[in-house]
C-alpha positions in Angstrom: 117.3 36.8 -74.8 121.0 36.1 -75.3 122.5 32.7 -76.3 124.4 32.6 -72.9 121.1 32.4 -70.8 121.7 29.6 -68.3 117.9 28.8 -68.0 116.5 25.7 -69.8 112.9 26.8 -69.5 111.0 29.7 -71.1 108.2 29.7 -68.5 106.0 27.6 -66.3 102.3 28.1 -65.8 100.0 27.0 -63.0 96.1 27.0 -63.4 93.9 28.7 -60.8 90.1 28.7 -60.2 90.3 32.0 -58.6 92.8 34.5 -60.2 92.4 37.3 -57.7 93.1 35.0 -54.7 96.0 33.5 -56.5 97.4 36.9 -57.4 97.2 38.1 -53.8 99.0 34.9 -52.6 101.8 35.0 -55.2 102.4 38.7 -54.6 103.1 37.9 -51.0 104.8 34.7 -51.3 107.2 35.6 -54.2 108.2 39.2 -52.8 110.9 37.8 -50.3 112.4 36.1 -53.4 112.7 39.4 -55.3 110.2 38.1 -57.8 107.6 40.6 -59.0 104.5 40.9 -61.2 105.7 41.7 -64.8 102.7 41.1 -67.0 98.9 41.2 -66.5 96.3 39.9 -69.0 93.3 41.3 -67.2 90.9 38.6 -66.0 93.0 35.8 -67.6 96.6 35.5 -66.4 99.5 37.2 -64.4 103.2 36.6 -65.0 106.0 37.0 -62.5 109.7 37.2 -62.8 112.8 39.2 -62.2 113.6 40.3 -65.6 111.3 38.2 -67.8 107.8 36.6 -67.3 108.9 33.1 -66.3 106.0 32.0 -63.9 102.5 32.4 -64.8 99.2 31.9 -62.9 96.2 31.6 -65.3 92.6 30.6 -65.7 92.6 27.5 -67.9 92.4 28.3 -71.5 89.8 25.4 -72.1 87.4 27.0 -69.6 87.5 23.9 -67.5 88.3 23.7 -63.9 92.0 23.9 -62.9 93.4 20.9 -61.2 96.7 19.9 -59.5 99.2 17.6 -61.1 100.3 14.8 -58.8 104.1 14.8 -58.5 104.3 18.3 -59.9 105.9 21.2 -57.9 107.6 24.5 -58.9 110.8 25.5 -57.2 112.0 29.1 -57.0 115.6 30.1 -56.2 116.2 32.0 -53.0 119.2 34.2 -52.4 119.7 33.1 -48.7 118.4 30.7 -46.1 116.7 33.8 -44.6 114.8 34.3 -47.8 113.6 30.7 -47.8 112.2 31.4 -44.3 110.6 34.7 -45.4 109.0 33.0 -48.4 107.6 30.2 -46.2 106.3 32.7 -43.6 104.8 35.1 -46.2 103.2 32.0 -48.0 101.6 30.8 -44.8 100.4 34.4 -43.9 98.9 34.6 -47.4 96.8 31.4 -47.2 99.2 28.7 -48.1 99.6 25.4 -46.3 103.0 24.1 -44.9 104.3 21.1 -46.9 107.8 21.0 -45.2 109.4 23.7 -43.0 112.5 25.5 -44.1 115.6 23.5 -43.5 118.4 21.4 -45.1 117.4 18.5 -47.4 120.5 16.4 -47.6 118.7 13.9 -49.8 119.0 16.6 -52.6 122.6 17.3 -51.8 124.3 18.7 -48.8 124.1 22.3 -49.9 120.4 22.2 -50.5 118.1 24.2 -48.2 114.4 24.5 -48.9 110.9 25.3 -47.7 107.7 23.8 -49.1 104.2 25.2 -49.5 100.9 24.2 -51.0 99.2 27.3 -52.5 95.5 28.1 -52.1 94.7 26.1 -55.4 96.6 22.9 -54.2 99.8 23.5 -56.2 103.1 22.6 -54.6 105.7 25.3 -54.5 109.1 25.6 -52.9 111.9 28.1 -52.3 115.4 26.7 -52.2 118.9 28.0 -51.5 122.0 26.2 -52.6 124.6 26.9 -49.8 127.9 26.8 -51.7 129.8 27.0 -48.3 128.7 23.5 -47.6 130.1 20.4 -49.3 
């Protein structure tokens, strides 16, 4: 990857206790954001991204039960407010739970627009759009 990459993270991983269920959920939830499955380690992990495997769903490597981190959530960029709504709807249809309907969140800055979901393993995820026409 080039030195001019604006990202500060290589990747993020979330644990799951049911890889098949998690993959079905994330295939549906991330599609409206243009994020696709890029890597599969059969029966162990799946990676998603646009160009690089940046978001992983995996069975825990220590063979213990996956658990949720309190205060942890993963945010995905959306290309529009409509994509935030599509992410939210697709996530709910795929078994996610609403954790905040799509809408403005001025507490995070006037341009911030996001929608929040809890995945089938209890992880908190979000799609957000930074509306540069505001503020």
